[in-house]
DSSP file (Angstrom, degrees, kcal/mol; ACC not computed):
  #  RESIDUE AA STRUCTURE BP1 BP2  ACC     N-H-->O    O-->H-N    N-H-->O    O-->H-N    TCO  KAPPA ALPHA  PHI   PSI    X-CA   Y-CA   Z-CA
    1    1 A M              0   0    0      0, 0.0     2,-0.3     0, 0.0     0, 0.0   0.000 360.0 360.0 360.0 160.0   18.1   56.5   11.4
    2    2 A V        -     0   0    0      1,-0.1    55,-0.1     2,-0.1    51,-0.1  -0.576 360.0-113.5 -75.8 134.6   15.9   57.5    8.5
    3    3 A S    >   -     0   0    0     -2,-0.3     3,-1.1    50,-0.2    -1,-0.1  -0.150  19.7-113.1 -68.9 164.2   15.6   61.3    8.2
    4    4 A D  T 3  S+     0   0    0      1,-0.2    -1,-0.1    52,-0.1    -2,-0.1   0.662 105.4  74.9 -71.8 -18.1   12.4   63.2    8.8
    5    5 A N  T 3  S+     0   0    0     51,-0.1     2,-0.6     2,-0.0    -1,-0.2   0.565  79.5  80.4 -77.5  -7.0   12.1   64.3    5.2
    6    6 A I    <   -     0   0    0     -3,-1.1     3,-0.2     1,-0.1    -4,-0.0  -0.890  61.7-167.8-100.6 121.9   11.0   60.8    4.1
    7    7 A S  S    S+     0   0    0     -2,-0.6     2,-0.3     1,-0.3    -1,-0.1   0.758  75.4  24.6 -82.2 -23.5    7.3   60.3    4.8
    8    8 A F  S    S-     0   0    0      0, 0.0     2,-1.3     0, 0.0    -1,-0.3  -0.964  70.7-139.7-144.6 123.8    7.3   56.6    4.2
    9    9 A N    >   -     0   0    0     -2,-0.3     3,-1.9     1,-0.2     4,-0.3  -0.689  16.7-170.1 -83.8  97.5   10.2   54.2    4.4
   10   10 A V  G >  S+     0   0    0     -2,-1.3     3,-1.7     1,-0.3     6,-0.2   0.794  79.6  67.2 -59.7 -30.3    9.6   51.9    1.4
   11   11 A L  G 3  S+     0   0    0      1,-0.3    -1,-0.3    38,-0.2     8,-0.1   0.638  93.3  59.9 -69.8 -12.5   12.3   49.5    2.5
   12   12 A K  G <  S+     0   0    0     -3,-1.9    -1,-0.3     6,-0.0    -2,-0.2   0.551  80.9 108.0 -87.9  -7.7   10.2   48.5    5.5
   13   13 A H  S X  S-     0   0    0     -3,-1.7     3,-1.5    -4,-0.3    -3,-0.0  -0.476  76.1-127.9 -73.3 140.2    7.3   47.3    3.3
   14   14 A V  T 3  S+     0   0    0      1,-0.3    -1,-0.1    -2,-0.2    -3,-0.0   0.766 106.4  51.3 -59.8 -29.2    6.9   43.6    3.2
   15   15 A L  T 3  S+     0   0    0      2,-0.1    -1,-0.3     0, 0.0    -4,-0.1   0.551  92.6  87.1 -88.1  -8.9    6.9   43.4   -0.6
   16   16 A V  S <  S-     0   0    0     -3,-1.5     3,-0.1    -6,-0.2     0, 0.0  -0.800  77.3-128.4 -96.8 129.4   10.1   45.4   -1.0
   17   17 A P        -     0   0    0      0, 0.0    54,-0.2     0, 0.0     2,-0.1  -0.231  34.7 -85.1 -69.6 163.9   13.4   43.5   -1.0
   18   18 A E  E     -A   70   0A   0     52,-1.8    52,-1.9    -6,-0.1     2,-0.4  -0.440  41.6-156.6 -65.0 138.8   16.4   44.4    1.3
   19   19 A H  E     -A   69   0A   0     50,-0.2     2,-0.4    -2,-0.1    50,-0.2  -0.984  11.9-178.6-119.6 133.2   18.7   47.0   -0.2
   20   20 A H  E     -A   68   0A   0     48,-2.5    48,-3.4    -2,-0.4     2,-0.5  -0.994  23.0-136.3-134.5 128.7   22.3   47.3    1.0
   21   21 A L  E     -A   67   0A   0     -2,-0.4     2,-0.2    46,-0.2    46,-0.2  -0.720  26.7-139.9 -80.8 124.1   24.9   49.9   -0.2
   22   22 A L        -     0   0    0     44,-2.4    44,-0.4    -2,-0.5     2,-0.1  -0.583   9.9-122.5 -85.6 145.3   28.2   48.1   -0.9
   23   23 A S     >  -     0   0    0     -2,-0.2     4,-2.7     1,-0.1     5,-0.2  -0.338  33.8-104.7 -72.0 168.0   31.5   49.6    0.0
   24   24 A E  H  > S+     0   0    0      1,-0.2     4,-2.4     2,-0.2     5,-0.2   0.874 123.4  51.5 -63.6 -36.3   34.0   50.0   -2.8
   25   25 A E  H  > S+     0   0    0      2,-0.2     4,-1.9     1,-0.2    -1,-0.2   0.914 111.8  46.1 -67.6 -42.0   36.0   47.0   -1.6
   26   26 A E  H  > S+     0   0    0      2,-0.2     4,-2.3     1,-0.2    -2,-0.2   0.903 112.4  51.5 -66.2 -40.5   32.8   44.8   -1.4
   27   27 A A  H  X S+     0   0    0     -4,-2.7     4,-2.5     1,-0.2    -2,-0.2   0.918 109.8  49.0 -64.3 -43.7   31.8   46.1   -4.9
   28   28 A D  H  X S+     0   0    0     -4,-2.4     4,-2.2     1,-0.2    -1,-0.2   0.900 111.4  49.4 -61.4 -40.4   35.2   45.2   -6.4
   29   29 A A  H  X S+     0   0    0     -4,-1.9     4,-2.6     2,-0.2    -2,-0.2   0.902 111.8  48.5 -65.1 -42.0   35.1   41.7   -4.8
   30   30 A V  H  X S+     0   0    0     -4,-2.3     4,-2.6     2,-0.2     5,-0.2   0.930 111.5  49.4 -65.2 -45.0   31.6   41.1   -6.2
   31   31 A L  H  X>S+     0   0    0     -4,-2.5     5,-2.2     1,-0.2     4,-1.4   0.903 112.7  48.2 -63.1 -40.4   32.5   42.3   -9.7
   32   32 A K  H  <5S+     0   0    0     -4,-2.2     3,-0.2     2,-0.2    -1,-0.2   0.935 111.7  49.0 -63.0 -46.3   35.6   40.0   -9.6
   33   33 A Q  H  <5S+     0   0    0     -4,-2.6    -2,-0.2     1,-0.2    -1,-0.2   0.903 116.6  42.2 -59.0 -43.1   33.6   37.1   -8.4
   34   34 A L  H  <5S-     0   0    0     -4,-2.6    -1,-0.2    -5,-0.1    -2,-0.2   0.667 105.0-128.9 -79.1 -18.6   30.9   37.6  -11.1
   35   35 A G  T  <5 +     0   0    0     -4,-1.4     2,-0.3     1,-0.3    -3,-0.2   0.907  66.6 124.6  68.4  41.7   33.5   38.3  -13.8
   36   36 A M      < -     0   0    0     -5,-2.2    -1,-0.3    -6,-0.1     2,-0.2  -0.847  57.5-130.5-129.4 162.5   31.7   41.6  -14.8
   37   37 A T    >   -     0   0    0     -2,-0.3     3,-1.1    -3,-0.1     4,-0.5  -0.686  36.8-105.2-103.6 167.4   32.4   45.3  -15.1
   38   38 A R  G >  S+     0   0    0      1,-0.2     3,-1.6    -2,-0.2    46,-0.1   0.896 119.0  59.4 -58.9 -39.6   30.2   47.9  -13.5
   39   39 A D  G 3  S+     0   0    0      1,-0.3    -1,-0.2     4,-0.0    45,-0.1   0.710  98.5  59.4 -64.2 -19.3   28.7   48.8  -16.9
   40   40 A Q  G <  S+     0   0    0     -3,-1.1    -1,-0.3     2,-0.1    -2,-0.2   0.618  85.9  96.8 -84.3 -13.1   27.4   45.2  -17.3
   41   41 A L  S <  S-     0   0    0     -3,-1.6    42,-0.1    -4,-0.5    43,-0.0  -0.432  87.0-101.1 -73.8 149.4   25.3   45.4  -14.2
   42   42 A P        -     0   0    0      0, 0.0    42,-2.8     0, 0.0     2,-0.2  -0.325  47.3-117.5 -60.6 156.5   21.6   46.2  -14.4
   43   43 A K  E     -b   84   0A   0     40,-0.2     2,-0.4    -3,-0.1    42,-0.2  -0.623  24.4-168.1-103.1 155.6   20.9   49.8  -13.4
   44   44 A I  E     -b   85   0A   0     40,-2.5    42,-2.2    -2,-0.2     2,-0.1  -0.972  27.1-124.2-137.7 128.9   18.9   51.5  -10.7
   45   45 A R  E >   -b   86   0A   0     -2,-0.4     3,-1.8    40,-0.2     6,-0.3  -0.402  13.3-127.9 -73.8 147.0   18.2   55.2  -10.8
   46   46 A N  T 3  S+     0   0    0     40,-2.3    -1,-0.1     1,-0.3    41,-0.1   0.582 110.3  63.9 -73.1  -5.5   19.3   57.5   -8.0
   47   47 A S  T 3  S+     0   0    0     39,-0.2    -1,-0.3     4,-0.1    40,-0.1   0.463  75.5 119.9 -89.5  -3.9   15.7   58.7   -8.0
   48   48 A D  S <> S-     0   0    0     -3,-1.8     4,-2.2     1,-0.1     3,-0.3  -0.335  74.0-123.6 -61.2 141.7   14.4   55.2   -7.0
   49   49 A A  H  > S+     0   0    0      1,-0.2     4,-1.8     2,-0.2   -39,-0.2   0.858 111.1  53.4 -59.0 -37.9   12.5   55.2   -3.7
   50   50 A G  H  > S+     0   0    0      1,-0.2     4,-2.0     2,-0.2    -1,-0.2   0.883 108.7  49.1 -65.6 -38.6   14.9   52.6   -2.2
   51   51 A I  H  > S+     0   0    0     -6,-0.3     4,-2.6    -3,-0.3    -2,-0.2   0.882 107.2  55.7 -67.8 -38.7   17.9   54.7   -3.1
   52   52 A K  H  X S+     0   0    0     -4,-2.2     4,-1.5     2,-0.2    -2,-0.2   0.903 108.2  47.9 -60.0 -41.7   16.3   57.8   -1.5
   53   53 A V  H  X S+     0   0    0     -4,-1.8     4,-0.9     2,-0.2     3,-0.3   0.927 110.8  50.9 -67.3 -43.2   15.9   55.9    1.8
   54   54 A L  H >X S+     0   0    0     -4,-2.0     4,-3.3     1,-0.2     3,-0.6   0.878 107.6  54.1 -58.6 -38.5   19.5   54.7    1.6
   55   55 A E  H 3X S+     0   0    0     -4,-2.6     4,-2.1     1,-0.2    -1,-0.2   0.837 101.9  57.5 -65.6 -32.0   20.7   58.3    1.0
   56   56 A S  H 3< S+     0   0    0     -4,-1.5    -1,-0.2    -3,-0.3    -2,-0.2   0.763 116.5  37.0 -70.2 -21.1   18.8   59.3    4.2
   57   57 A I  H << S+     0   0    0     -4,-0.9    -2,-0.2    -3,-0.6    -1,-0.2   0.893 132.4  22.4 -89.7 -51.3   20.9   56.8    6.0
   58   58 A Y  H  < S-     0   0    0     -4,-3.3    -3,-0.2     1,-0.3    -2,-0.2   0.537 104.4-117.6 -98.3  -9.7   24.4   57.0    4.3
   59   59 A G  S  < S-     0   0    0     -4,-2.1    -1,-0.3    -5,-0.3    -2,-0.2  -0.468  70.2  -5.2  93.7-176.5   24.2   60.5    2.7
   60   60 A P        -     0   0    0      0, 0.0     2,-0.6     0, 0.0    -8,-0.0  -0.215  66.7-143.5 -53.9 132.2   24.4   61.2   -1.0
   61   61 A I        -     0   0    0    -15,-0.1     3,-0.1   -10,-0.1    -6,-0.1  -0.894  18.5-135.3-103.1 117.8   25.0   58.1   -3.1
   62   62 A A    >   -     0   0    0     -2,-0.6     3,-1.6     1,-0.1    23,-0.2  -0.316  25.7 -95.9 -73.1 151.2   27.2   58.8   -6.1
   63   63 A E  T 3  S+     0   0    0      1,-0.2    23,-0.2    21,-0.1    -1,-0.1  -0.413 111.7  40.1 -60.5 137.3   26.6   57.6   -9.5
   64   64 A G  T 3  S+     0   0    0     21,-2.8    -1,-0.2     1,-0.4    22,-0.1   0.276  83.1 126.5 101.5 -11.8   28.6   54.3  -10.1
   65   65 A R    <   -     0   0    0     -3,-1.6    20,-2.9    20,-0.2     2,-0.4  -0.407  55.7-126.9 -74.7 160.0   28.0   52.9   -6.6
   66   66 A I  E     - C   0  84A   0    -44,-0.4   -44,-2.4    18,-0.2     2,-0.5  -0.913  15.9-158.9-115.9 135.8   26.6   49.3   -6.3
   67   67 A V  E     -AC  21  83A   0     16,-2.7    16,-2.3    -2,-0.4     2,-0.5  -0.937  10.4-143.4-113.6 132.0   23.6   48.2   -4.4
   68   68 A K  E     -AC  20  82A   0    -48,-3.4   -48,-2.5    -2,-0.5     2,-0.5  -0.815  15.2-163.0 -93.2 132.2   23.0   44.7   -3.3
   69   69 A I  E     -AC  19  81A   0     12,-3.4    12,-2.8    -2,-0.5     2,-0.6  -0.976   1.5-163.3-120.3 123.7   19.3   43.6   -3.4
   70   70 A V  E     -AC  18  80A   0    -52,-1.9   -52,-1.8    -2,-0.5     2,-0.4  -0.917   6.6-170.3-112.2 112.2   18.2   40.5   -1.5
   71   71 A R  E     - C   0  79A   0      8,-3.2     8,-3.0    -2,-0.6     2,-0.3  -0.846  21.3-127.4-101.7 136.9   14.8   39.1   -2.4
   72   72 A K  E     - C   0  78A   0     -2,-0.4     2,-0.4     6,-0.2     6,-0.3  -0.611  29.9-170.8 -78.4 141.8   13.2   36.3   -0.4
   73   73 A S  E  >  - C   0  77A   0      4,-1.7     4,-1.2    -2,-0.3    -2,-0.0  -0.998  28.7-145.0-138.4 137.0   12.2   33.3   -2.5
   74   74 A E  T  4 S+     0   0    0     -2,-0.4    -1,-0.1     2,-0.2     4,-0.0   0.829 104.9  34.8 -68.6 -30.1   10.1   30.2   -1.6
   75   75 A T  T  4 S+     0   0    0      1,-0.1    -1,-0.2     2,-0.0     3,-0.1   0.844 130.5  28.5 -95.4 -35.7   12.2   28.0   -3.8
   76   76 A A  T  4 S-     0   0    0      1,-0.1     2,-2.9     3,-0.0    -2,-0.2   0.307  92.1-132.8-107.6   6.9   15.7   29.5   -3.5
   77   77 A Q  E  < S+ C   0  73A   0     -4,-1.2    -4,-1.7     2,-0.0     2,-0.3  -0.309  83.4   4.8  68.6 -58.1   15.4   30.9    0.1
   78   78 A E  E     - C   0  72A   0     -2,-2.9     2,-0.4    -6,-0.3    -6,-0.2  -0.986  63.4-151.5-152.6 152.3   16.9   34.2   -1.1
   79   79 A F  E     - C   0  71A   0     -8,-3.0    -8,-3.2    -2,-0.3     2,-0.5  -0.993  13.8-153.3-124.9 124.5   18.0   35.7   -4.4
   80   80 A V  E     + C   0  70A   0     -2,-0.4     2,-0.3   -10,-0.2   -10,-0.2  -0.861  16.9 174.2-105.0 131.3   20.8   38.2   -4.5
   81   81 A A  E     - C   0  69A   0    -12,-2.8   -12,-3.4    -2,-0.5     2,-0.4  -0.927  18.0-144.9-129.9 155.6   21.0   40.8   -7.3
   82   82 A Y  E     - C   0  68A   0     -2,-0.3     2,-0.4   -14,-0.2   -14,-0.2  -0.955  12.4-167.2-123.5 143.3   23.3   43.8   -7.8
   83   83 A R  E     - C   0  67A   0    -16,-2.3   -16,-2.7    -2,-0.4     2,-0.5  -0.978  17.9-133.5-132.2 142.6   22.4   47.2   -9.4
   84   84 A L  E     -bC  43  66A   0    -42,-2.8   -40,-2.5    -2,-0.4     2,-0.4  -0.840  27.8-124.9 -94.4 127.2   24.6   50.1  -10.6
   85   85 A V  E     +b   44   0A   0    -20,-2.9   -21,-2.8    -2,-0.5     2,-0.2  -0.593  38.2 173.8 -75.2 126.6   23.3   53.5   -9.4
   86   86 A T  E     -b   45   0A   0    -42,-2.2   -40,-2.3    -2,-0.4   -39,-0.2  -0.770  36.8 -82.8-125.7 172.0   22.8   55.9  -12.3
   87   87 A K              0   0    0     -2,-0.2    -1,-0.1   -42,-0.2   -25,-0.0  -0.393 360.0 360.0 -71.7 151.9   21.4   59.4  -12.7
   88   88 A G              0   0    0    -43,-0.1    -1,-0.2    -2,-0.1   -43,-0.1   0.318 360.0 360.0 162.1 360.0   17.7   59.7  -13.0
């Protein structure tokens, strides 16, 4: 559950896409499938509101972890993006 220190769970808002923290095995598989390195992924700061909510669920999220973001789309049904967690 989300901890009590977060006053608003931004991930429950209708306009915010789903965020999922990938395991290291999942992250390696995704990078292999995309033919990319971690440094080539777009970044998301660990101070982002979505990351803060994920931290309240999973505990501290280390720099270098990968987050899967699933956006709903009228034309493509859903669009999946990946972000590398960085300091900030």
